[in-house]
C-alpha positions in Angstrom: 34.6 43.9 2.6 32.5 46.7 1.4 30.9 46.2 -2.1 33.1 46.5 -5.0 31.5 46.0 -8.5 33.5 44.9 -11.4 32.9 47.4 -14.1 32.5 46.6 -17.7 30.6 47.8 -20.8 27.1 46.2 -21.8 27.0 43.6 -24.0 24.0 45.4 -25.9 26.6 48.5 -26.5 29.2 46.3 -28.0 26.9 44.6 -30.4 25.9 48.1 -31.8 29.1 48.2 -33.4 29.0 45.1 -35.5 26.9 46.8 -38.3 28.3 48.8 -41.4 27.0 52.6 -42.1 27.2 53.4 -46.0 29.7 50.2 -46.5 32.0 51.3 -43.5 32.6 50.0 -39.8 30.3 51.6 -37.4 33.5 52.7 -35.2 37.2 53.1 -35.9 39.9 54.3 -33.6 43.6 55.1 -34.5 46.1 55.7 -32.1 48.6 58.3 -32.6 52.5 57.3 -31.9 55.4 59.7 -31.1 58.5 58.5 -32.1 60.4 61.1 -30.7 62.6 59.0 -27.7 65.4 60.5 -27.5 67.0 57.5 -26.0 66.1 55.2 -28.6 64.4 56.3 -31.5 63.1 53.1 -32.8 60.7 52.9 -29.4 57.3 53.5 -30.4 55.9 56.1 -27.5 51.8 55.4 -27.2 49.0 55.2 -24.7 49.7 51.4 -24.6 53.6 51.4 -24.8 54.6 51.2 -21.3 56.4 54.3 -21.6 54.5 57.6 -20.1 56.7 60.1 -21.6 54.9 63.3 -22.9 51.5 62.4 -23.8 50.5 63.9 -27.2 47.4 66.6 -26.7 45.2 64.2 -28.7 45.9 60.4 -28.6 43.6 58.8 -30.7 40.9 59.4 -33.6 37.7 58.1 -32.7 35.2 57.7 -35.7 31.5 56.9 -34.8 29.6 56.7 -37.5 26.1 55.7 -35.8 23.7 58.9 -35.8 21.7 57.7 -32.8 24.5 56.9 -30.6 24.8 58.5 -27.3 25.8 55.8 -25.0 28.0 57.2 -21.9 30.5 54.4 -21.6 32.1 52.0 -24.7 35.1 50.0 -24.8 37.1 49.6 -28.1 40.0 48.3 -29.1 41.3 48.0 -25.1 40.6 52.0 -24.5 37.5 52.9 -22.2 35.8 56.0 -23.7 33.3 58.3 -21.4 31.4 61.2 -22.1 31.2 64.4 -20.6 28.1 63.3 -18.4 29.7 60.4 -17.3 33.2 61.9 -16.2 30.8 64.3 -14.5 28.7 61.6 -12.5 31.8 59.8 -11.7 33.8 63.0 -9.9 36.8 61.3 -9.4 40.3 63.0 -8.2 43.1 63.6 -10.6 45.3 61.3 -8.3 42.6 58.4 -9.4 42.1 58.8 -13.3 43.0 60.7 -16.1 41.3 61.6 -19.3 43.1 61.8 -22.5 41.6 63.9 -25.3 40.2 62.3 -28.8 40.0 64.1 -32.1 35.8 62.8 -33.1 35.7 65.6 -35.7 34.9 63.0 -38.3 31.9 61.2 -36.0 28.0 62.0 -36.1 27.1 64.8 -34.7 25.0 63.3 -31.9 28.4 60.9 -30.6 30.7 63.9 -31.3 28.0 66.0 -28.8 29.0 63.2 -25.8 32.7 64.7 -26.2 34.2 61.5 -25.4 37.4 60.9 -23.9 39.8 57.9 -22.9 39.8 57.0 -19.3 42.7 55.6 -17.8 42.6 54.5 -14.3 45.7 55.3 -12.2 45.5 53.4 -8.9 45.8 49.8 -8.3 44.2 48.0 -5.4 45.4 44.7 -3.6 41.9 43.5 -3.5 42.0 39.7 -4.8 43.5 36.7 -3.3 45.2 34.9 -6.1 45.8 31.8 -4.2 42.4 31.4 -3.4 40.9 32.7 -6.9 40.3 30.0 -9.9 41.9 31.2 -13.0 43.8 30.3 -16.3 47.3 31.6 -17.3 48.0 30.6 -20.6 48.1 27.2 -21.2 49.4 25.7 -18.0 48.0 26.0 -14.6 49.3 29.1 -12.3 51.7 30.3 -11.8 52.5 31.5 -14.7 54.6 34.1 -16.4 52.2 35.0 -18.5 49.6 36.2 -16.0 46.0 35.4 -15.7 44.1 34.4 -18.6 40.7 33.2 -17.9 39.3 34.1 -15.0 36.6 31.6 -13.2 36.3 32.7 -9.6 37.8 36.0 -8.0 38.2 35.5 -4.3 39.1 38.9 -2.2 41.4 38.9 0.4 39.2 39.2 3.9 40.7 42.3 5.0 40.6 43.9 1.8 39.7 47.9 2.2 39.9 49.7 -1.1 40.4 53.1 -0.5 39.6 54.5 -4.1 36.5 54.6 -6.1 38.0 53.3 -9.3 40.9 51.0 -9.5 42.7 47.8 -11.2 43.4 44.7 -9.1 47.2 44.4 -8.4 47.4 40.7 -9.4 44.6 40.9 -11.8 45.4 43.8 -13.8 43.2 43.9 -16.7 39.9 44.2 -14.5 38.5 47.4 -13.4 36.5 47.5 -10.0 34.8 50.5 -8.1 33.4 51.2 -4.8 29.3 51.3 -4.5 29.4 54.8 -4.2 30.8 55.2 -7.6 27.8 52.6 -9.2 25.2 54.7 -7.1 26.4 58.2 -8.5 26.7 56.6 -12.1 23.4 55.0 -11.9 21.6 58.0 -10.4 22.9 60.3 -13.1 21.4 58.0 -15.4 24.6 57.5 -17.3 24.1 54.5 -19.9 26.6 51.6 -21.4 28.4 50.8 -18.0 27.2 47.8 -15.7 28.4 46.4 -12.4 28.8 43.0 -11.7 29.6 41.3 -8.4 32.9 39.9 -9.3 32.6 37.0 -6.7 29.8 35.0 -9.3 32.4 35.9 -12.5 32.1 33.0 -14.7 31.2 29.8 -12.6 28.5 30.7 -10.8 24.7 29.8 -11.1 23.5 33.0 -9.5 24.9 36.5 -10.3 24.7 39.7 -8.5 24.5 43.2 -10.4 24.1 46.8 -8.9 21.4 48.6 -10.3 19.4 52.0 -9.8 16.9 50.0 -7.5 19.6 48.5 -5.3 21.2 44.8 -6.0 19.6 42.4 -8.5 19.9 38.7 -8.6 19.9 36.8 -11.9 20.1 33.1 -12.4 18.4 29.8 -11.5 17.1 31.3 -8.0 15.8 34.4 -9.8 12.6 35.2 -11.0 12.5 33.4 -14.4 11.3 36.6 -16.1 14.6 38.5 -15.2 17.0 35.8 -16.0 19.5 36.8 -18.7 22.3 34.3 -18.9 25.8 35.0 -19.6 27.5 31.8 -21.0 28.6 29.7 -19.7 27.2 30.1 -16.1 28.1 26.6 -14.6 26.9 25.4 -11.0 30.0 23.1 -10.5 28.8 22.1 -7.1 25.6 20.4 -8.6 26.5 16.5 -8.7 23.7 16.2 -11.1 26.0 18.3 -13.9 27.3 15.7 -16.3 31.3 16.4 -16.0 32.0 15.7 -19.6 29.4 18.1 -20.6 31.0 20.7 -18.5 34.5 19.8 -20.3 32.7 20.1 -23.5 32.0 23.6 -22.6 35.6 24.5 -22.3 36.7 22.2 -24.9 39.7 21.1 -22.8 39.4 18.1 -20.3 42.4 18.9 -18.4 41.5 22.6 -18.1 38.2 21.4 -16.7 39.3 18.8 -14.2 41.7 21.4 -12.7 39.1 24.4 -12.7 36.6 21.7 -10.8 39.2 20.8 -8.5 39.8 24.2 -7.6 36.4 25.8 -7.0 35.8 22.9 -5.0 38.6 23.4 -2.5 
């Protein structure tokens, strides 16, 4: 399989929203809802309603009060927000993604100049193998009607060959993936706020691979200590010297940890 990356917002960006500006939240997002469903007037039609219908011209109000905020990608409350520069760098076809306008008139001047829109990927690819991947679904091991809840290890289908630059996985439908070509375009354009991680080392790995402008960089115990940036919990479940009770304590659930360890060692 060609290099495919798990796309996410950087921790540094998310941490910037945990402050107050003049006694108010640094960020606020309010979603518009359309009640004009002719079939059932009690149904709320919105961008998360599972009913496409007719989209409003502006589907959210975005208020960013941080005067120096100029990040090109961030998430808040579910939606993915992308700047005009990020949209141009990704150069995605309308069959792969749609952009939803937001009302940012109450934002500070700099973030308003970024012309943020909500990004909604439209494509699903059969990338990951749920039989070999390790995940926790609800409070019981899979299969579960609640779907994947916590992901510990992604394993792709051996013949997986995604044909789109940006997509959801058909089974792990809350995770966004992208091609190496898209990652390169975003990084080469100098866009900020988005990071690309190898999904095969998602949670329980002693080494993580990330796509950077300089290529693939490795973080973890086998990497340069000066570059090691852990994302807890990073667990080497193959290391027999690790105390099983410690592993169980990390996740706070003995049965869950026993099941995860048994799956990872298969």
